[in-house]
mmCIF file as gemmi writes it, N, C-alpha and C atoms, coordinates in Angstrom:
data_model
loop_
_atom_site.group_PDB
_atom_site.id
_atom_site.type_symbol
_atom_site.label_atom_id
_atom_site.label_alt_id
_atom_site.label_comp_id
_atom_site.label_asym_id
_atom_site.label_entity_id
_atom_site.label_seq_id
_atom_site.pdbx_PDB_ins_code
_atom_site.Cartn_x
_atom_site.Cartn_y
_atom_site.Cartn_z
_atom_site.occupancy
_atom_site.B_iso_or_equiv
_atom_site.pdbx_formal_charge
_atom_site.auth_seq_id
_atom_site.auth_asym_id
_atom_site.pdbx_PDB_model_num
ATOM 1 N N . MET Axp A 1 ? 205.376 -45.237 59.853 1 0 ? 1 A 1
ATOM 2 C CA . MET Axp A 1 ? 204.551 -45.219 58.546 1 0 ? 1 A 1
ATOM 3 C C . MET Axp A 1 ? 204.188 -46.387 58.311 1 0 ? 1 A 1
ATOM 4 N N . ILE Axp A 2 ? 203.274 -46.449 58.054 1 0 ? 2 A 1
ATOM 5 C CA . ILE Axp A 2 ? 201.978 -48.371 57.711 1 0 ? 2 A 1
ATOM 6 C C . ILE Axp A 2 ? 202.579 -48.624 56.321 1 0 ? 2 A 1
ATOM 7 N N . THR Axp A 3 ? 201.902 -50.02 56.203 1 0 ? 3 A 1
ATOM 8 C CA . THR Axp A 3 ? 202.997 -49.932 54.552 1 0 ? 3 A 1
ATOM 9 C C . THR Axp A 3 ? 201.285 -50.415 54.201 1 0 ? 3 A 1
ATOM 10 N N . LEU Axp A 4 ? 200.573 -49.872 53.421 1 0 ? 4 A 1
ATOM 11 C CA . LEU Axp A 4 ? 199.165 -50.876 52.484 1 0 ? 4 A 1
ATOM 12 C C . LEU Axp A 4 ? 199.427 -51.584 51.908 1 0 ? 4 A 1
ATOM 13 N N . SER Axp A 5 ? 198.275 -52.268 51.366 1 0 ? 5 A 1
ATOM 14 C CA . SER Axp A 5 ? 198.276 -53.433 50.576 1 0 ? 5 A 1
ATOM 15 C C . SER Axp A 5 ? 197.437 -53.046 49.418 1 0 ? 5 A 1
ATOM 16 N N . ASP Axp A 6 ? 197.456 -53.701 48.632 1 0 ? 6 A 1
ATOM 17 C CA . ASP Axp A 6 ? 196.79 -52.72 46.737 1 0 ? 6 A 1
ATOM 18 C C . ASP Axp A 6 ? 194.849 -53.175 47.589 1 0 ? 6 A 1
ATOM 19 N N . ASP Axp A 7 ? 194.716 -53.5 48.162 1 0 ? 7 A 1
ATOM 20 C CA . ASP Axp A 7 ? 193.479 -53.444 48.364 1 0 ? 7 A 1
ATOM 21 C C . ASP Axp A 7 ? 193.357 -52.975 48.917 1 0 ? 7 A 1
ATOM 22 N N . GLU Axp A 8 ? 194.059 -53.053 50.415 1 0 ? 8 A 1
ATOM 23 C CA . GLU Axp A 8 ? 193.618 -51.945 51.257 1 0 ? 8 A 1
ATOM 24 C C . GLU Axp A 8 ? 193.536 -50.634 51.087 1 0 ? 8 A 1
ATOM 25 N N . VAL Axp A 9 ? 194.237 -50.396 49.844 1 0 ? 9 A 1
ATOM 26 C CA . VAL Axp A 9 ? 194.86 -49.313 48.702 1 0 ? 9 A 1
ATOM 27 C C . VAL Axp A 9 ? 193.448 -48.298 48.454 1 0 ? 9 A 1
ATOM 28 N N . ALA Axp A 10 ? 192.749 -49.128 47.456 1 0 ? 10 A 1
ATOM 29 C CA . ALA Axp A 10 ? 191.272 -49.761 46.837 1 0 ? 10 A 1
ATOM 30 C C . ALA Axp A 10 ? 190.244 -48.89 47.83 1 0 ? 10 A 1
ATOM 31 N N . LEU Axp A 11 ? 190.149 -49.705 49.356 1 0 ? 11 A 1
ATOM 32 C CA . LEU Axp A 11 ? 189.011 -49.655 50.159 1 0 ? 11 A 1
ATOM 33 C C . LEU Axp A 11 ? 189.354 -48.38 50.512 1 0 ? 11 A 1
ATOM 34 N N . ILE Axp A 12 ? 190.569 -47.462 50.453 1 0 ? 12 A 1
ATOM 35 C CA . ILE Axp A 12 ? 189.907 -46.879 51.548 1 0 ? 12 A 1
ATOM 36 C C . ILE Axp A 12 ? 189.924 -45.158 50.312 1 0 ? 12 A 1
ATOM 37 N N . ARG Axp A 13 ? 190.247 -45.272 49.044 1 0 ? 13 A 1
ATOM 38 C CA . ARG Axp A 13 ? 189.503 -44.499 48.399 1 0 ? 13 A 1
ATOM 39 C C . ARG Axp A 13 ? 188.58 -44.712 47.455 1 0 ? 13 A 1
ATOM 40 N N . SER Axp A 14 ? 188.126 -45.368 48.291 1 0 ? 14 A 1
ATOM 41 C CA . SER Axp A 14 ? 186.352 -45.853 47.115 1 0 ? 14 A 1
ATOM 42 C C . SER Axp A 14 ? 186.03 -45.462 48.553 1 0 ? 14 A 1
ATOM 43 N N . LEU Axp A 15 ? 186.346 -45.352 50.163 1 0 ? 15 A 1
ATOM 44 C CA . LEU Axp A 15 ? 185.696 -45.1 50.715 1 0 ? 15 A 1
ATOM 45 C C . LEU Axp A 15 ? 185.548 -43.255 50.77 1 0 ? 15 A 1
ATOM 46 N N . LEU Axp A 16 ? 186.901 -43.239 50.976 1 0 ? 16 A 1
ATOM 47 C CA . LEU Axp A 16 ? 186.764 -41.004 50.236 1 0 ? 16 A 1
ATOM 48 C C . LEU Axp A 16 ? 186.013 -40.282 49.383 1 0 ? 16 A 1
ATOM 49 N N . THR Axp A 17 ? 186.076 -40.747 48.383 1 0 ? 17 A 1
ATOM 50 C CA . THR Axp A 17 ? 185.07 -41.418 47.162 1 0 ? 17 A 1
ATOM 51 C C . THR Axp A 17 ? 183.245 -41.019 47.343 1 0 ? 17 A 1
ATOM 52 N N . SER Axp A 18 ? 183.352 -42.446 48.499 1 0 ? 18 A 1
ATOM 53 C CA . SER Axp A 18 ? 181.679 -41.846 48.455 1 0 ? 18 A 1
ATOM 54 C C . SER Axp A 18 ? 181.696 -40.779 49.927 1 0 ? 18 A 1
ATOM 55 N N . ILE Axp A 19 ? 182.423 -40.129 50.918 1 0 ? 19 A 1
ATOM 56 C CA . ILE Axp A 19 ? 182.265 -39.462 51.974 1 0 ? 19 A 1
ATOM 57 C C . ILE Axp A 19 ? 181.696 -37.902 50.872 1 0 ? 19 A 1
ATOM 58 N N . ARG Axp A 20 ? 182.988 -38.217 50.155 1 0 ? 20 A 1
ATOM 59 C CA . ARG Axp A 20 ? 182.981 -37.39 49.365 1 0 ? 20 A 1
ATOM 60 C C . ARG Axp A 20 ? 182.026 -36.626 48.493 1 0 ? 20 A 1
ATOM 61 N N . ALA Axp A 21 ? 181.465 -37.802 48.266 1 0 ? 21 A 1
ATOM 62 C CA . ALA Axp A 21 ? 179.786 -37.785 47.504 1 0 ? 21 A 1
ATOM 63 C C . ALA Axp A 21 ? 178.46 -37.412 47.757 1 0 ? 21 A 1
ATOM 64 N N . ILE Axp A 22 ? 179.134 -36.964 49.588 1 0 ? 22 A 1
ATOM 65 C CA . ILE Axp A 22 ? 177.591 -36.958 50.426 1 0 ? 22 A 1
ATOM 66 C C . ILE Axp A 22 ? 177.494 -35.129 50.174 1 0 ? 22 A 1
ATOM 67 N N . LYS Axp A 23 ? 175.79 -35.243 49.509 1 0 ? 23 A 1
ATOM 68 C CA . LYS Axp A 23 ? 176.196 -33.482 50.36 1 0 ? 23 A 1
ATOM 69 C C . LYS Axp A 23 ? 175.965 -33.303 51.758 1 0 ? 23 A 1
ATOM 70 N N . VAL Axp A 24 ? 176.186 -32.28 52.29 1 0 ? 24 A 1
ATOM 71 C CA . VAL Axp A 24 ? 175.613 -31.674 53.94 1 0 ? 24 A 1
ATOM 72 C C . VAL Axp A 24 ? 174.583 -31.352 53.238 1 0 ? 24 A 1
ATOM 73 N N . ARG Axp A 25 ? 173.892 -30.995 52.339 1 0 ? 25 A 1
ATOM 74 C CA . ARG Axp A 25 ? 171.876 -30.791 52.526 1 0 ? 25 A 1
ATOM 75 C C . ARG Axp A 25 ? 171.484 -32.054 52.741 1 0 ? 25 A 1
ATOM 76 N N . ASP Axp A 26 ? 172.004 -32.701 52.01 1 0 ? 26 A 1
ATOM 77 C CA . ASP Axp A 26 ? 171.68 -34.884 52.679 1 0 ? 26 A 1
ATOM 78 C C . ASP Axp A 26 ? 171.784 -35.521 53.706 1 0 ? 26 A 1
ATOM 79 N N . ILE Axp A 27 ? 172.136 -34.757 54.194 1 0 ? 27 A 1
ATOM 80 C CA . ILE Axp A 27 ? 172.679 -35.285 55.432 1 0 ? 27 A 1
ATOM 81 C C . ILE Axp A 27 ? 171.453 -34.843 56.644 1 0 ? 27 A 1
ATOM 82 N N . ASP Axp A 28 ? 171.385 -33.094 56.241 1 0 ? 28 A 1
ATOM 83 C CA . ASP Axp A 28 ? 170.126 -31.885 56.907 1 0 ? 28 A 1
ATOM 84 C C . ASP Axp A 28 ? 169.396 -32.515 56.555 1 0 ? 28 A 1
ATOM 85 N N . LYS Axp A 29 ? 169.33 -32.977 55.703 1 0 ? 29 A 1
ATOM 86 C CA . LYS Axp A 29 ? 167.892 -33.623 55.289 1 0 ? 29 A 1
ATOM 87 C C . LYS Axp A 29 ? 167.204 -34.785 55.85 1 0 ? 29 A 1
ATOM 88 N N . ALA Axp A 30 ? 168.434 -36.055 55.689 1 0 ? 30 A 1
ATOM 89 C CA . ALA Axp A 30 ? 167.678 -37.099 56.579 1 0 ? 30 A 1
ATOM 90 C C . ALA Axp A 30 ? 168.16 -36.937 58.064 1 0 ? 30 A 1
ATOM 91 N N . LEU Axp A 31 ? 168.864 -35.848 58.758 1 0 ? 31 A 1
ATOM 92 C CA . LEU Axp A 31 ? 168.68 -35.551 60.344 1 0 ? 31 A 1
ATOM 93 C C . LEU Axp A 31 ? 167.289 -34.822 60.712 1 0 ? 31 A 1
ATOM 94 N N . VAL Axp A 32 ? 166.763 -34.215 60.14 1 0 ? 32 A 1
ATOM 95 C CA . VAL Axp A 32 ? 164.942 -33.519 60.259 1 0 ? 32 A 1
ATOM 96 C C . VAL Axp A 32 ? 164.652 -35.055 60.077 1 0 ? 32 A 1
ATOM 97 N N . ILE Axp A 33 ? 164.328 -35.833 59.202 1 0 ? 33 A 1
ATOM 98 C CA . ILE Axp A 33 ? 163.078 -36.508 58.875 1 0 ? 33 A 1
ATOM 99 C C . ILE Axp A 33 ? 163.068 -37.49 60.271 1 0 ? 33 A 1
ATOM 100 N N . LEU Axp A 34 ? 164.83 -38.178 60.549 1 0 ? 34 A 1
ATOM 101 C CA . LEU Axp A 34 ? 164.845 -38.452 61.742 1 0 ? 34 A 1
ATOM 102 C C . LEU Axp A 34 ? 164.19 -37.912 63.11 1 0 ? 34 A 1
ATOM 103 N N . SER Axp A 35 ? 164.583 -36.655 63.212 1 0 ? 35 A 1
ATOM 104 C CA . SER Axp A 35 ? 164.42 -36.067 64.93 1 0 ? 35 A 1
ATOM 105 C C . SER Axp A 35 ? 162.891 -36.071 64.114 1 0 ? 35 A 1
ATOM 106 N N . LYS Axp A 36 ? 162.298 -36.241 63.588 1 0 ? 36 A 1
ATOM 107 C CA . LYS Axp A 36 ? 161.083 -35.632 63.369 1 0 ? 36 A 1
ATOM 108 C C . LYS Axp A 36 ? 159.585 -37.014 63.79 1 0 ? 36 A 1
ATOM 109 N N . ALA Axp A 37 ? 160.098 -38.546 62.996 1 0 ? 37 A 1
ATOM 110 C CA . ALA Axp A 37 ? 160.301 -39.691 63.855 1 0 ? 37 A 1
ATOM 111 C C . ALA Axp A 37 ? 159.825 -39.939 64.462 1 0 ? 37 A 1
ATOM 112 N N . GLU Axp A 38 ? 161.754 -39.56 64.871 1 0 ? 38 A 1
ATOM 113 C CA . GLU Axp A 38 ? 161.747 -40.355 66.436 1 0 ? 38 A 1
ATOM 114 C C . GLU Axp A 38 ? 160.766 -38.665 67.206 1 0 ? 38 A 1
ATOM 115 N N . ARG Axp A 39 ? 160.266 -37.55 67.33 1 0 ? 39 A 1
ATOM 116 C CA . ARG Axp A 39 ? 159.277 -37.087 68.015 1 0 ? 39 A 1
ATOM 117 C C . ARG Axp A 39 ? 157.781 -38.051 67.759 1 0 ? 39 A 1
ATOM 118 N N . LEU Axp A 40 ? 157.644 -38.205 66.946 1 0 ? 40 A 1
ATOM 119 C CA . LEU Axp A 40 ? 156.678 -39.264 66.486 1 0 ? 40 A 1
ATOM 120 C C . LEU Axp A 40 ? 156.605 -40.427 67.524 1 0 ? 40 A 1
ATOM 121 N N . ALA Axp A 41 ? 157.349 -41.309 67.441 1 0 ? 41 A 1
ATOM 122 C CA . ALA Axp A 41 ? 157.244 -42.36 68.268 1 0 ? 41 A 1
ATOM 123 C C . ALA Axp A 41 ? 157.943 -42.046 69.961 1 0 ? 41 A 1
ATOM 124 N N . ASN Axp A 42 ? 157.948 -40.546 70.069 1 0 ? 42 A 1
ATOM 125 C CA . ASN Axp A 42 ? 157.976 -40.216 72.157 1 0 ? 42 A 1
ATOM 126 C C . ASN Axp A 42 ? 156.588 -40.041 71.733 1 0 ? 42 A 1
ATOM 127 N N . ALA Axp A 43 ? 155.565 -39.065 70.929 1 0 ? 43 A 1
ATOM 128 C CA . ALA Axp A 43 ? 154.547 -38.72 71.604 1 0 ? 43 A 1
ATOM 129 C C . ALA Axp A 43 ? 153.621 -39.699 71.409 1 0 ? 43 A 1
ATOM 130 N N . ARG Axp A 44 ? 153.268 -40.879 70.635 1 0 ? 44 A 1
ATOM 131 C CA . ARG Axp A 44 ? 152.732 -41.876 70.952 1 0 ? 44 A 1
ATOM 132 C C . ARG Axp A 44 ? 153.099 -42.964 72.089 1 0 ? 44 A 1
ATOM 133 N N . SER Axp A 45 ? 154.415 -42.823 72.538 1 0 ? 45 A 1
ATOM 134 C CA . SER Axp A 45 ? 154.458 -43.877 73.712 1 0 ? 45 A 1
ATOM 135 C C . SER Axp A 45 ? 154.162 -43.486 74.726 1 0 ? 45 A 1
ATOM 136 N N . THR Axp A 46 ? 153.773 -41.44 74.466 1 0 ? 46 A 1
ATOM 137 C CA . THR Axp A 46 ? 153.043 -40.991 76.333 1 0 ? 46 A 1
ATOM 138 C C . THR Axp A 46 ? 151.826 -40.773 76.157 1 0 ? 46 A 1
ATOM 139 N N . GLN Axp A 47 ? 151.577 -41.024 75.135 1 0 ? 47 A 1
ATOM 140 C CA . GLN Axp A 47 ? 149.988 -41.062 75.049 1 0 ? 47 A 1
ATOM 141 C C . GLN Axp A 47 ? 149.314 -42.739 75.444 1 0 ? 47 A 1
ATOM 142 N N . PRO Axp A 48 ? 147.954 -41.794 77.199 1 0 ? 48 A 1
ATOM 143 C CA . PRO Axp A 48 ? 147.54 -42.909 77.181 1 0 ? 48 A 1
ATOM 144 C C . PRO Axp A 48 ? 147.046 -43.319 76.166 1 0 ? 48 A 1
ATOM 145 N N . GLU Axp A 49 ? 146.938 -45.16 76.334 1 0 ? 49 A 1
ATOM 146 C CA . GLU Axp A 49 ? 146.713 -45.989 75.894 1 0 ? 49 A 1
ATOM 147 C C . GLU Axp A 49 ? 144.955 -45.688 75.2 1 0 ? 49 A 1
ATOM 148 N N . ASP Axp A 50 ? 143.683 -45.586 75.21 1 0 ? 50 A 1
ATOM 149 C CA . ASP Axp A 50 ? 142.67 -45.333 75.175 1 0 ? 50 A 1
ATOM 150 C C . ASP Axp A 50 ? 143.041 -44.029 74.414 1 0 ? 50 A 1
ATOM 151 N N . GLN Axp A 51 ? 143.35 -42.944 73.933 1 0 ? 51 A 1
ATOM 152 C CA . GLN Axp A 51 ? 143.548 -41.628 73.297 1 0 ? 51 A 1
ATOM 153 C C . GLN Axp A 51 ? 144.825 -42.188 71.994 1 0 ? 51 A 1
ATOM 154 N N . ARG Axp A 52 ? 145.768 -43.163 72.136 1 0 ? 52 A 1
ATOM 155 C CA . ARG Axp A 52 ? 146.004 -43.571 70.587 1 0 ? 52 A 1
ATOM 156 C C . ARG Axp A 52 ? 145.119 -43.645 69.328 1 0 ? 52 A 1
ATOM 157 N N . CYS Axp A 53 ? 145.492 -42.689 68.488 1 0 ? 53 A 1
ATOM 158 C CA . CYS Axp A 53 ? 144.99 -43.219 67.084 1 0 ? 53 A 1
ATOM 159 C C . CYS Axp A 53 ? 145.945 -44.484 66.793 1 0 ? 53 A 1
ATOM 160 N N . SER Axp A 54 ? 144.959 -45.109 66.035 1 0 ? 54 A 1
ATOM 161 C CA . SER Axp A 54 ? 145.187 -46.311 64.923 1 0 ? 54 A 1
ATOM 162 C C . SER Axp A 54 ? 145.246 -45.838 63.782 1 0 ? 54 A 1
ATOM 163 N N . TYR Axp A 55 ? 146.242 -45.954 62.968 1 0 ? 55 A 1
ATOM 164 C CA . TYR Axp A 55 ? 146.073 -45.755 61.595 1 0 ? 55 A 1
ATOM 165 C C . TYR Axp A 55 ? 146.568 -46.87 60.733 1 0 ? 55 A 1
């Protein structure tokens, strides 16, 4: 058995409360956004220099 200080217990409780507040739908949206950004970055890096679009 491990003995935790009051500060450690408060930190663990805070982390668990924060994790519980995150909704799965929000995580899924973030993953979709990151996936799209990664695909765009990969597409830009594979284009030849003369075909790249400047934004």
